[in-house]
C-alpha positions in Angstrom: -76.0 13.2 29.4 -74.4 16.5 28.5 -76.2 18.6 26.0 -72.9 19.0 24.2 -73.0 15.3 23.2 -76.0 16.2 21.1 -75.5 19.8 20.0 -71.7 20.0 19.5 -71.1 20.3 15.7 -68.0 18.1 15.6 -67.4 14.4 16.5 -64.3 15.3 18.6 -66.3 17.9 20.5 -69.0 15.4 21.3 -66.3 12.9 22.5 -64.8 15.6 24.6 -68.2 16.2 26.3 -68.4 12.5 27.1 -64.9 12.6 28.7 -65.8 15.6 30.8 -69.0 14.0 31.9 -67.1 10.8 32.9 -64.5 12.7 34.8 -67.0 14.8 36.7 -69.1 11.7 37.5 -66.2 10.0 39.1 -65.0 13.1 41.0 -68.5 13.8 42.3 -69.0 10.2 43.5 -69.6 9.9 47.2 -67.9 8.6 49.4 -65.2 7.4 47.0 -64.3 10.1 44.6 -61.5 9.1 42.2 -60.0 9.8 38.8 -61.5 7.6 36.1 -59.2 5.1 34.6 -58.8 3.5 31.1 -61.7 1.1 31.6 -64.0 3.8 32.8 -63.4 6.0 29.7 -63.6 3.0 27.5 -67.1 2.1 28.8 -68.2 5.7 28.7 -67.0 6.2 25.1 -68.6 3.0 23.8 -72.2 4.3 23.2 -71.0 7.7 21.8 -68.6 5.9 19.4 -71.4 3.6 18.1 -73.6 6.7 17.6 -70.9 8.5 15.7 -70.2 5.5 13.5 -73.9 4.8 12.8 -74.5 8.5 11.9 -71.6 8.5 9.4 -72.8 5.2 8.0 -76.3 6.5 7.7 -75.2 9.6 5.8 -73.2 7.3 3.4 -76.2 5.0 2.9 -78.4 8.0 2.0 -76.2 8.9 -1.0 -77.4 6.1 -3.3 -80.8 6.1 -1.6 -80.5 2.5 -0.3 -83.9 2.6 1.6 -83.5 -0.8 3.2 -80.0 0.1 4.6 -81.3 3.5 5.8 -84.2 1.8 7.7 -81.8 -0.7 9.4 -79.3 2.0 10.4 -81.9 4.4 11.6 -83.5 1.7 13.8 -80.1 0.8 15.3 -79.4 4.5 15.9 -82.8 5.0 17.5 -82.1 2.1 20.0 -78.8 3.8 21.0 -80.3 7.2 21.5 -83.0 5.9 24.0 
């Protein structure tokens, strides 16, 4: 995992870090280096997209202080960050 996927301040920056990681992972693969295709990027983006959506939903849930919703979302987010 690229540190930029955690520290980049914008969602688009974090997604760009995932794209670069996926590209480099495929180009560095031995003995069959290749350019990643649609399915590779789709799979690579899945986890980061879920994290982004959950973080946004968690921020929204904190506004009215819905404690039960916050616990559910925080638990789901924790599972993805492992």
